[in-house]
DSSP file (Angstrom, degrees, kcal/mol; ACC not computed):
  #  RESIDUE AA STRUCTURE BP1 BP2  ACC     N-H-->O    O-->H-N    N-H-->O    O-->H-N    TCO  KAPPA ALPHA  PHI   PSI    X-CA   Y-CA   Z-CA
    1    1 A M              0   0    0      0, 0.0   125,-0.0     0, 0.0     2,-0.0   0.000 360.0 360.0 360.0 -30.4   12.6   -5.1    5.3
    2    2 A R        +     0   0    0    124,-0.1     2,-0.2     2,-0.1   122,-0.1  -0.283 360.0 150.5 -71.8 141.9   14.1   -3.3    2.3
    3    3 A T        -     0   0    0      2,-0.3    -1,-0.0   122,-0.1     0, 0.0  -0.775  63.0 -84.6-145.8-172.0   16.2   -5.1   -0.2
    4    4 A T  S    S+     0   0    0     -2,-0.2   120,-0.1     2,-0.1   121,-0.1   0.556 112.6  56.5 -83.6  -3.1   16.8   -4.6   -3.9
    5    5 A E  S    S-     0   0    0    119,-0.1    -2,-0.3   118,-0.1   115,-0.0  -0.958  93.0-106.8-119.1 146.1   13.7   -6.6   -4.7
    6    6 A P        -     0   0    0      0, 0.0    -2,-0.1     0, 0.0   118,-0.1  -0.338  46.3 -94.9 -60.4 148.6   10.2   -5.9   -3.6
    7    7 A P    >   -     0   0    0      0, 0.0     3,-1.6     0, 0.0    -5,-0.0  -0.168  40.4-100.6 -59.0 163.0    8.8   -8.3   -1.1
    8    8 A P  T 3  S+     0   0    0      0, 0.0     0, 0.0     0, 0.0     0, 0.0   0.662 120.2  54.8 -63.9 -20.1    6.7  -11.3   -2.3
    9    9 A W  T 3  S+     0   0    0     97,-0.1    98,-2.9    95,-0.0     2,-0.4   0.511  98.4  79.4 -85.9  -7.0    3.3   -9.7   -1.6
   10   10 A L  E <   -a  107   0A   0     -3,-1.6     2,-0.4    96,-0.2    98,-0.2  -0.889  56.4-173.1-114.2 130.1    4.2   -6.6   -3.6
   11   11 A E  E     -a  108   0A   0     96,-2.5    98,-3.2    -2,-0.4     2,-0.6  -0.983   7.3-161.1-121.7 130.2    4.1   -6.2   -7.4
   12   12 A L  E     +a  109   0A   0     -2,-0.4     2,-0.3    96,-0.2    98,-0.2  -0.954  31.0 153.2-108.8 122.0    5.4   -3.1   -9.3
   13   13 A T  E     -a  110   0A   0     96,-2.5    98,-2.3    -2,-0.6    -2,-0.0  -0.970  52.5-152.8-150.8 157.0    4.0   -2.9  -12.7
   14   14 A A        +     0   0    0     -2,-0.3     2,-0.1    96,-0.2    96,-0.1   0.259  68.5 114.7-111.6   5.9    3.0   -0.7  -15.7
   15   15 A E  S    S-     0   0    0      1,-0.1     2,-0.2    97,-0.1    -2,-0.1  -0.394  75.9-102.4 -72.9 153.5    0.4   -3.2  -16.8
   16   16 A Q        -     0   0    0     -2,-0.1     2,-0.1     1,-0.1    -1,-0.1  -0.516  42.4-153.3 -72.3 142.3   -3.3   -2.5  -16.8
   17   17 A G        -     0   0    0     -2,-0.2    -1,-0.1    -3,-0.1    54,-0.0  -0.464  26.9-103.7-114.7-172.1   -5.2   -4.1  -13.9
   18   18 A D        -     0   0    0     -2,-0.1    -2,-0.0     2,-0.1    -1,-0.0   0.512  53.1-116.5 -92.0  -2.6   -8.7   -5.4  -13.1
   19   19 A G    >   +     0   0    0      1,-0.3     3,-0.5     2,-0.1     2,-0.4   0.686  59.8 154.4  80.8  17.9   -9.7   -2.3  -10.9
   20   20 A T  T 3  S-     0   0    0      1,-0.2    51,-0.3    50,-0.1    -1,-0.3  -0.692  70.1 -10.7 -85.1 130.8  -10.1   -4.3   -7.7
   21   21 A G  T 3  S-     0   0    0     -2,-0.4    50,-3.1     1,-0.2     2,-0.5   0.939  89.3-172.1  52.2  58.6   -9.5   -2.3   -4.5
   22   22 A V  E <   -b   71   0A   0     -3,-0.5    50,-0.2    48,-0.2    -1,-0.2  -0.728  20.3-176.5 -95.5 128.7   -8.1    0.7   -6.2
   23   23 A V  E     -b   72   0A   0     48,-2.8    50,-2.3    -2,-0.5     2,-0.6  -0.980  27.0-131.3-113.1 129.2   -6.5    3.8   -4.4
   24   24 A P  E >   -b   73   0A   0      0, 0.0     3,-1.0     0, 0.0    50,-0.2  -0.754   8.6-150.0 -81.1 122.5   -5.5    6.6   -6.7
   25   25 A G  G >  S+     0   0    0     48,-3.5     3,-1.6    -2,-0.6    54,-0.3   0.799  95.0  62.0 -58.0 -32.5   -2.0    7.6   -5.8
   26   26 A A  G 3  S+     0   0    0      1,-0.3     3,-0.4    47,-0.2    -1,-0.2   0.710 106.0  47.6 -67.8 -21.2   -2.6   11.2   -6.9
   27   27 A A  G <  S+     0   0    0     -3,-1.0    -1,-0.3     1,-0.2    -2,-0.2   0.248 109.0  57.5 -99.7   9.5   -5.3   11.4   -4.1
   28   28 A A    <   +     0   0    0     -3,-1.6    51,-2.4     1,-0.1    -1,-0.2  -0.156  60.2 126.0-132.9  39.3   -3.0    9.8   -1.6
   29   29 A R  S    S+     0   0    0     -3,-0.4    52,-2.0    49,-0.2     2,-0.3   0.696  72.0  44.0 -80.3 -20.2   -0.1   12.1   -1.6
   30   30 A T  S  > S-     0   0    0     50,-0.1     4,-2.6    51,-0.1    49,-0.2  -0.774  88.4-113.5-118.2 164.4   -0.2   12.7    2.2
   31   31 A R  H  > S+     0   0    0     -2,-0.3     4,-3.2     2,-0.2     5,-0.3   0.954 118.7  53.4 -64.8 -44.0   -0.6   10.3    5.1
   32   32 A A  H  > S+     0   0    0      1,-0.2     4,-2.0     2,-0.2    -1,-0.2   0.934 112.8  43.6 -61.4 -47.6   -4.0   11.9    5.9
   33   33 A E  H  > S+     0   0    0      2,-0.2     4,-2.9     1,-0.2    -1,-0.2   0.908 114.0  51.5 -59.9 -41.4   -5.2   11.4    2.3
   34   34 A L  H  X S+     0   0    0     -4,-2.6     4,-2.9     1,-0.2     5,-0.3   0.973 109.6  47.9 -60.1 -56.4   -3.8    7.9    2.2
   35   35 A F  H  X S+     0   0    0     -4,-3.2     4,-2.1     1,-0.2    -1,-0.2   0.883 113.4  49.2 -54.4 -41.4   -5.6    6.9    5.4
   36   36 A T  H  X S+     0   0    0     -4,-2.0     4,-2.2    -5,-0.3    -1,-0.2   0.924 112.5  46.5 -66.0 -44.4   -8.9    8.3    4.1
   37   37 A R  H  X S+     0   0    0     -4,-2.9     4,-2.9     1,-0.2     5,-0.3   0.902 114.2  48.2 -66.6 -37.4   -8.6    6.5    0.7
   38   38 A L  H  X S+     0   0    0     -4,-2.9     4,-2.6     2,-0.2     6,-0.3   0.877 109.9  51.6 -71.3 -36.3   -7.7    3.2    2.4
   39   39 A A  H  X>S+     0   0    0     -4,-2.1     5,-1.3    -5,-0.3     4,-0.7   0.927 116.4  41.9 -61.9 -44.5  -10.6    3.6    4.9
   40   40 A E  H  <5S+     0   0    0     -4,-2.2     3,-0.3     3,-0.2    -2,-0.2   0.964 119.5  41.4 -67.5 -51.9  -13.0    4.1    1.9
   41   41 A T  H  <5S+     0   0    0     -4,-2.9    -3,-0.2     1,-0.2    -2,-0.2   0.899 123.9  36.7 -67.4 -43.5  -11.6    1.4   -0.5
   42   42 A L  H  <5S-     0   0    0     -4,-2.6    -1,-0.2    -5,-0.3    -2,-0.2   0.495 104.4-125.6 -92.0  -1.4  -11.1   -1.3    2.1
   43   43 A D  T  <5 -     0   0    0     -4,-0.7    -3,-0.2    -3,-0.3    -4,-0.2   0.953  38.4-169.3  58.7  45.6  -14.2   -0.4    4.2
   44   44 A L      < -     0   0    0     -5,-1.3    -1,-0.1    -6,-0.3     4,-0.1  -0.402  29.0 -88.6 -68.2 151.4  -12.3    0.0    7.3
   45   45 A P    >   -     0   0    0      0, 0.0     3,-2.0     0, 0.0    -1,-0.1  -0.108  32.7-111.9 -59.4 154.5  -14.3    0.3   10.5
   46   46 A G  T 3  S+     0   0    0      1,-0.3    -2,-0.1    -3,-0.1    -7,-0.0   0.771 116.4  61.0 -53.7 -30.1  -15.5    3.7   11.8
   47   47 A Y  T 3  S+     0   0    0      2,-0.0    -1,-0.3     7,-0.0     2,-0.1   0.378  70.4 132.0 -85.1   5.3  -13.1    3.4   14.7
   48   48 A F    <   -     0   0    0     -3,-2.0     7,-0.1     1,-0.2     6,-0.0  -0.429  52.5-145.9 -59.7 128.0  -10.0    3.2   12.4
   49   49 A G        -     0   0    0      2,-0.1    -1,-0.2    -2,-0.1     3,-0.1   0.371  23.3-122.3 -86.1  -0.4   -7.6    5.8   14.1
   50   50 A H  S    S+     0   0    0      1,-0.2     2,-0.3   -15,-0.1   -15,-0.1   0.915  75.9 103.5  58.4  46.4   -5.9    7.1   10.9
   51   51 A N  S  > S-     0   0    0      1,-0.1     4,-2.5   -16,-0.1     5,-0.2  -0.938  85.5 -98.8-147.3 169.3   -2.4    6.2   12.0
   52   52 A W  H  > S+     0   0    0     -2,-0.3     4,-2.9     1,-0.2     5,-0.2   0.938 119.9  47.7 -58.0 -48.9    0.1    3.4   11.2
   53   53 A D  H  > S+     0   0    0      1,-0.2     4,-2.5     2,-0.2    -1,-0.2   0.931 112.7  47.3 -60.3 -45.1   -0.7    1.3   14.2
   54   54 A A  H  > S+     0   0    0      2,-0.2     4,-2.6     1,-0.2     5,-0.2   0.913 111.4  52.6 -62.4 -38.8   -4.5    1.4   13.7
   55   55 A L  H  X S+     0   0    0     -4,-2.5     4,-3.2     2,-0.2     5,-0.3   0.964 108.7  50.1 -64.0 -48.0   -4.0    0.6   10.0
   56   56 A A  H  X S+     0   0    0     -4,-2.9     4,-2.7    -5,-0.2     5,-0.2   0.953 112.7  47.0 -49.9 -52.8   -2.0   -2.4   10.9
   57   57 A D  H  X S+     0   0    0     -4,-2.5     4,-1.9     1,-0.2    -1,-0.2   0.917 114.1  46.8 -58.0 -45.4   -4.7   -3.6   13.4
   58   58 A C  H  X S+     0   0    0     -4,-2.6     4,-2.4     1,-0.2    -1,-0.2   0.895 112.2  49.8 -68.4 -41.5   -7.5   -3.0   10.9
   59   59 A L  H  X S+     0   0    0     -4,-3.2     4,-2.5    -5,-0.2    -1,-0.2   0.854 108.8  52.7 -65.3 -34.2   -5.6   -4.8    8.1
   60   60 A L  H  X S+     0   0    0     -4,-2.7     4,-1.5    -5,-0.3    42,-0.3   0.896 107.9  51.5 -69.5 -35.4   -4.8   -7.8   10.3
   61   61 A D  H  X S+     0   0    0     -4,-1.9     4,-1.2    -5,-0.2    -2,-0.2   0.926 110.7  48.7 -61.0 -46.5   -8.5   -8.0   11.1
   62   62 A L  H >X S+     0   0    0     -4,-2.4     4,-1.6     1,-0.2     3,-0.7   0.949 111.1  49.6 -56.1 -49.1   -9.3   -7.9    7.4
   63   63 A V  H 3< S+     0   0    0     -4,-2.5    40,-0.9     1,-0.3    -1,-0.2   0.772 103.6  58.8 -61.6 -27.8   -6.7  -10.6    6.6
   64   64 A E  H 3< S+     0   0    0     -4,-1.5    -1,-0.3     1,-0.2    -2,-0.2   0.839 110.0  45.8 -74.0 -30.2   -8.1  -12.9    9.4
   65   65 A A  H << S-     0   0    0     -4,-1.2    -2,-0.2    -3,-0.7    -1,-0.2   0.782 130.0 -52.3 -83.9 -27.1  -11.5  -12.7    7.5
   66   66 A G  S  < S-     0   0    0     -4,-1.6    37,-0.3    37,-0.1    -1,-0.3  -0.963  79.3 -34.9 172.5-179.1  -10.1  -13.4    3.9
   67   67 A P        -     0   0    0      0, 0.0     2,-0.5     0, 0.0    38,-0.2  -0.180  48.2-142.8 -60.3 150.5   -7.5  -12.3    1.3
   68   68 A L  E     + c   0 105A   0     36,-3.1    38,-2.2    -5,-0.1     2,-0.4  -0.982  19.6 177.6-119.4 125.6   -6.6   -8.8    1.0
   69   69 A A  E     + c   0 106A   0     -2,-0.5     2,-0.3    36,-0.2    38,-0.2  -0.999   3.2 175.3-134.0 134.9   -5.9   -7.2   -2.5
   70   70 A L  E     - c   0 107A   0     36,-2.2    38,-2.6    -2,-0.4     2,-0.4  -0.999  11.7-165.5-140.7 129.9   -5.1   -3.6   -3.1
   71   71 A T  E     -bc  22 108A   0    -50,-3.1   -48,-2.8    -2,-0.3     2,-0.6  -0.963   4.0-162.4-112.4 132.0   -4.1   -1.7   -6.2
   72   72 A V  E >   -bc  23 109A   0     36,-3.0    38,-3.5    -2,-0.4     3,-0.6  -0.968  13.0-154.4-116.9 118.0   -2.6    1.8   -6.1
   73   73 A E  E 3  S+bc  24 110A   0    -50,-2.3   -48,-3.5    -2,-0.6   -47,-0.2  -0.583  80.6  16.8 -84.6 150.8   -2.9    3.6   -9.5
   74   74 A D  T >  S+     0   0    0     36,-0.7     3,-1.9    -2,-0.2    -1,-0.2   0.941  80.0 172.9  50.3  47.5   -0.3    6.3  -10.3
   75   75 A A  G X   +     0   0    0     35,-2.6     3,-1.2    -3,-0.6    36,-0.2   0.635  62.8  77.4 -62.1 -15.2    1.8    4.8   -7.4
   76   76 A D  G 3  S+     0   0    0      1,-0.2    -1,-0.3    34,-0.2    -2,-0.1   0.820  97.2  49.1 -66.8 -27.8    4.7    7.0   -8.2
   77   77 A Q  G X  S+     0   0    0     -3,-1.9     3,-2.1    -4,-0.1     4,-0.3   0.537  79.6 125.3 -89.1  -1.2    2.6    9.8   -6.5
   78   78 A L  T <  S-     0   0    0     -3,-1.2   -49,-0.2     1,-0.3   -52,-0.1  -0.395  94.5 -12.3 -62.3 126.1    1.8    7.7   -3.3
   79   79 A L  T >  S+     0   0    0    -51,-2.4     3,-1.5   -54,-0.3    -1,-0.3   0.755  90.3 149.5  56.3  29.4    2.9    9.7   -0.3
   80   80 A G  T <   +     0   0    0     -3,-2.1   -50,-0.1     1,-0.3    -2,-0.1   0.665  67.7  51.5 -71.7 -17.5    4.8   12.0   -2.6
   81   81 A D  T 3  S+     0   0    0    -52,-2.0    -1,-0.3    -4,-0.3   -51,-0.1   0.268 101.5  80.5-100.4  14.7    4.3   15.0   -0.4
   82   82 A E  S <  S-     0   0    0     -3,-1.5     5,-0.1   -53,-0.3   -52,-0.0  -0.730  93.2 -92.1-109.4 158.6    5.6   13.1    2.7
   83   83 A P    >>  -     0   0    0      0, 0.0     3,-1.9     0, 0.0     4,-0.5  -0.365  45.9-105.6 -63.7 158.3    9.2   12.3    3.7
   84   84 A P  H 3> S+     0   0    0      0, 0.0     4,-1.6     0, 0.0     3,-0.5   0.701 114.8  71.8 -61.0 -22.0   10.4    9.0    2.4
   85   85 A A  H 3> S+     0   0    0      1,-0.2     4,-2.0     2,-0.2     5,-0.1   0.687  88.6  65.2 -65.1 -18.3   10.1    7.3    5.8
   86   86 A Q  H <> S+     0   0    0     -3,-1.9     4,-2.0     2,-0.2    -1,-0.2   0.882 100.7  46.6 -76.7 -37.7    6.4    7.4    5.3
   87   87 A L  H  X S+     0   0    0     -4,-0.5     4,-2.3    -3,-0.5     5,-0.2   0.896 111.8  53.1 -67.0 -38.4    6.4    5.1    2.3
   88   88 A V  H  X S+     0   0    0     -4,-1.6     4,-2.5     1,-0.2    -2,-0.2   0.922 107.6  51.7 -57.6 -42.9    8.7    2.8    4.3
   89   89 A A  H  X S+     0   0    0     -4,-2.0     4,-2.3     1,-0.2    -2,-0.2   0.921 109.6  48.8 -60.1 -46.6    6.2    2.9    7.2
   90   90 A L  H  X S+     0   0    0     -4,-2.0     4,-1.9     1,-0.2    -1,-0.2   0.870 112.5  47.2 -60.7 -40.5    3.3    1.9    4.9
   91   91 A L  H  X S+     0   0    0     -4,-2.3     4,-2.4     2,-0.2    -1,-0.2   0.869 108.5  55.4 -69.2 -34.3    5.3   -1.0    3.3
   92   92 A D  H  X S+     0   0    0     -4,-2.5     4,-3.1    -5,-0.2     5,-0.3   0.936 107.1  52.1 -62.0 -43.3    6.3   -2.2    6.8
   93   93 A V  H  X S+     0   0    0     -4,-2.3     4,-2.6     1,-0.2    -2,-0.2   0.958 111.5  44.2 -56.6 -51.0    2.7   -2.3    7.7
   94   94 A F  H  X S+     0   0    0     -4,-1.9     4,-2.5     1,-0.2    -1,-0.2   0.834 111.6  54.0 -65.4 -32.4    1.8   -4.4    4.8
   95   95 A D  H  X S+     0   0    0     -4,-2.4     4,-2.0     2,-0.2    -1,-0.2   0.907 109.9  47.2 -62.9 -41.5    4.8   -6.6    5.3
   96   96 A D  H  X S+     0   0    0     -4,-3.1     4,-1.9     2,-0.2     5,-0.2   0.928 111.5  51.1 -67.8 -41.1    3.7   -7.3    9.0
   97   97 A V  H  X S+     0   0    0     -4,-2.6     4,-2.5    -5,-0.3    -2,-0.2   0.929 111.9  47.4 -60.4 -45.7    0.2   -8.0    7.9
   98   98 A W  H  < S+     0   0    0     -4,-2.5    -1,-0.2     1,-0.2    -2,-0.2   0.869 114.4  47.7 -60.9 -35.8    1.5  -10.4    5.2
   99   99 A S  H  < S+     0   0    0     -4,-2.0    -1,-0.2    -5,-0.2    -2,-0.2   0.804 126.0  25.4 -76.5 -29.8    3.8  -12.1    7.8
  100  100 A H  H  < S+     0   0    0     -4,-1.9    -2,-0.2    -5,-0.1    -3,-0.2   0.563  96.7 100.7-114.5 -13.8    1.1  -12.4   10.5
  101  101 A G     <  -     0   0    0     -4,-2.5   -37,-0.1    -5,-0.2     4,-0.1  -0.342  67.1-132.8 -80.0 160.6   -2.2  -12.6    8.7
  102  102 A R  S    S+     0   0    0    -42,-0.3     2,-0.2   -36,-0.1   -38,-0.2   0.835  83.8  44.7 -76.0 -35.8   -4.1  -15.7    8.1
  103  103 A H  S    S-     0   0    0    -40,-0.9    -2,-0.1   -37,-0.3   -40,-0.1  -0.530  98.3 -70.7-111.7 177.0   -4.9  -15.1    4.5
  104  104 A Q        -     0   0    0     -2,-0.2   -36,-3.1     1,-0.0     2,-0.4  -0.287  37.6-158.7 -73.2 141.5   -3.1  -13.9    1.4
  105  105 A V  E     + c   0  68A   0    -38,-0.2     2,-0.4    -7,-0.1   -36,-0.2  -0.988  13.1 175.2-120.8 133.6   -2.0  -10.2    1.0
  106  106 A R  E     - c   0  69A   0    -38,-2.2   -36,-2.2    -2,-0.4     2,-0.4  -0.968   5.1-178.4-141.0 124.4   -1.4   -8.8   -2.4
  107  107 A V  E     -ac  10  70A   0    -98,-2.9   -96,-2.5    -2,-0.4     2,-0.5  -0.985   7.5-164.0-123.7 130.0   -0.6   -5.1   -3.1
  108  108 A V  E     -ac  11  71A   0    -38,-2.6   -36,-3.0    -2,-0.4     2,-0.7  -0.962   4.3-163.0-116.9 121.8    0.0   -3.8   -6.7
  109  109 A L  E     -ac  12  72A   0    -98,-3.2   -96,-2.5    -2,-0.5     2,-0.5  -0.908  17.1-172.5-105.0 114.7    1.7   -0.5   -7.3
  110  110 A R  E     +ac  13  73A   0    -38,-3.5   -35,-2.6    -2,-0.7   -36,-0.7  -0.905  14.1 150.1-118.7 136.7    1.0    0.5  -10.8
  111  111 A T        -     0   0    0    -98,-2.3     5,-0.1    -2,-0.5    -2,-0.0  -0.871  52.1 -64.9-146.8 178.9    2.5    3.5  -12.7
  112  112 A A    >>  -     0   0    0     -2,-0.3     3,-1.6     1,-0.1     4,-0.6  -0.366  52.0-112.5 -68.2 149.4    3.4    4.6  -16.3
  113  113 A P  G >4 S+     0   0    0      0, 0.0     3,-0.7     0, 0.0    -1,-0.1   0.818 116.2  54.1 -54.7 -35.6    6.2    2.6  -17.7
  114  114 A E  G 34 S+     0   0    0      1,-0.2     4,-0.2     2,-0.1    -2,-0.0   0.697 109.2  48.3 -75.9 -14.1    8.6    5.5  -17.7
  115  115 A R  G <> S+     0   0    0     -3,-1.6     4,-1.9     1,-0.1    -1,-0.2   0.415  86.0  91.5-101.9   0.0    8.0    6.1  -14.0
  116  116 A L  H <X S+     0   0    0     -3,-0.7     4,-2.6    -4,-0.6     5,-0.2   0.908  81.6  53.9 -63.2 -46.5    8.5    2.5  -13.0
  117  117 A P  H  > S+     0   0    0      0, 0.0     4,-2.2     0, 0.0    -1,-0.2   0.912 110.1  47.9 -57.3 -43.0   12.3    2.7  -12.3
  118  118 A E  H  > S+     0   0    0     -4,-0.2     4,-2.5     2,-0.2    -2,-0.2   0.912 111.8  49.7 -67.8 -42.3   11.8    5.6   -9.9
  119  119 A L  H  X S+     0   0    0     -4,-1.9     4,-2.5     2,-0.2     5,-0.2   0.944 109.9  51.4 -59.9 -50.3    8.9    3.7   -8.1
  120  120 A R  H  X S+     0   0    0     -4,-2.6     4,-2.2     1,-0.2    -2,-0.2   0.904 110.2  49.8 -54.8 -45.9   11.1    0.7   -7.8
  121  121 A R  H  X S+     0   0    0     -4,-2.2     4,-1.7     1,-0.2    -2,-0.2   0.923 111.2  47.5 -51.3 -52.3   13.9    2.9   -6.2
  122  122 A R  H  < S+     0   0    0     -4,-2.5    -2,-0.2     1,-0.2    -1,-0.2   0.890 113.9  48.3 -62.6 -38.6   11.5    4.5   -3.7
  123  123 A V  H  < S+     0   0    0     -4,-2.5    -1,-0.2     1,-0.2    -2,-0.2   0.909 118.1  38.8 -68.4 -42.2   10.1    1.0   -2.7
  124  124 A T  H  < S+     0   0    0     -4,-2.2    -1,-0.2    -5,-0.2    -2,-0.2   0.607 100.7  87.8 -89.6 -10.9   13.5   -0.6   -2.3
  125  125 A A     <        0   0    0     -4,-1.7  -122,-0.1    -5,-0.2  -123,-0.0  -0.402 360.0 360.0 -77.6 163.6   15.2    2.4   -0.7
  126  126 A G              0   0    0     -2,-0.1    -1,-0.2  -124,-0.1  -124,-0.1   0.450 360.0 360.0 120.6 360.0   15.0    2.8    3.0
């Protein structure tokens, strides 16, 4: 999936957002933290298994019901305590949901302007 540009469902920005579906990147530096934040923010079902396959299944269910919008604030910190392959896995899950879901998927990764180049590098690497 990786190219020099983010996929069409993903926006990298330093602009202020509307606060819809917000996950704080500083509170999602590990997979466990990310899964907890996504479960809370997206109101994932209690049976969500806190792994990549379970996340893909739950997100596909959400996208069958309607559009999915998620914003990660301080996204430069997202999965920052994990190996780079974990961010790749997250982006692959969203790419799969975007490709196979019935409704629109939109993910916004927001960070400070000076950290945007590094975030872009992390997102397009892999």
